[in-house]
N, C-alpha and C positions, 0 to 999 in steps of 0.2 A: 123607666120613663118617669119623669116628675113634671106634671103640668105640660105634657107634650114634649119636653126636652129630654134628650138622652142623658142619663146620669151615670151609667156604668154598663159593664158587660161581663158575661161569664161564658167561656167557651173552651174547647179543647182542640188542639191540633197536634201535628207531628212533634212539636217541641215541648208539649206539656199541657197542663190545665191552667187556664188563666182566669183570674177574677180581678176586675178593675172597677173603681168607683170614684166619683168626684168628691165624695165624703169619706167617712170612715168605712172600713170593711171589718165586719164582726164575724167571728167563727165561734159558735157557742153550742154546747150540748146541755140541755136542761136536765137530762136524766143520768148522764155519765161523763166520763172524761173525754177530752179531745186528744186524739193520738196522732203523732207524726211518725211515719215509718220511712226510713231512708234519710238522705241528706236534707238538712234544713239550713238554709243560708241566710244569716242575718247581717251580712257584711255591709249592706247599704241601708240598714234599718236603725231607727231610734226605738229603743225598747223601754217601755214604762211599766210600772206596777209589777215588776218581776220580784218575787219573794227572794230576799237576800239569802235565806237559809238554803235555797237551791244552789246558789252560786258558792256559798261558803262550803257546802258539802263537797262540791267538785274541787274547790281550791284546797281543802284539807287533804283530799286524796292525791292531788298533784304534789303538794308539799311532802307528803309521806313518801311518794314515789321518788321525788328528787332526793330525799334523805337516804333512801335505800340505794339509789344509784351512786350517791357520794360515798357511802360506806363500801360498796363493791369496788369503786375506783381506788379508795384508800387501801383496802385489803390487797388489791392487785398491785398497786404501786409498792407497798411495803414488802410484798412477797417477791419482787423482782430483784435479780442480781445483775448489776451492770458491770461489764468488763471483768467478770469473775474468772479466776484461773483455778481450774480443778487439778 
């Protein structure tokens, strides 16, 4: 409540844990990290202040994986015999 007016709510029900507010919602730990365990869905969110190094690390791993898959496909294709007569 803010000056007698409802500003937000926090509750749990059969579909999950809910936290709503008419202003910002802050999750902060002053002594340690904030951890998420399980699926985190940001598909309808605007994300700000995300450190680019975190995104770059994931992107580098994806690029490396795509390169490895490409090499495997190339090796497989080069190793195939099409319409071969033995």
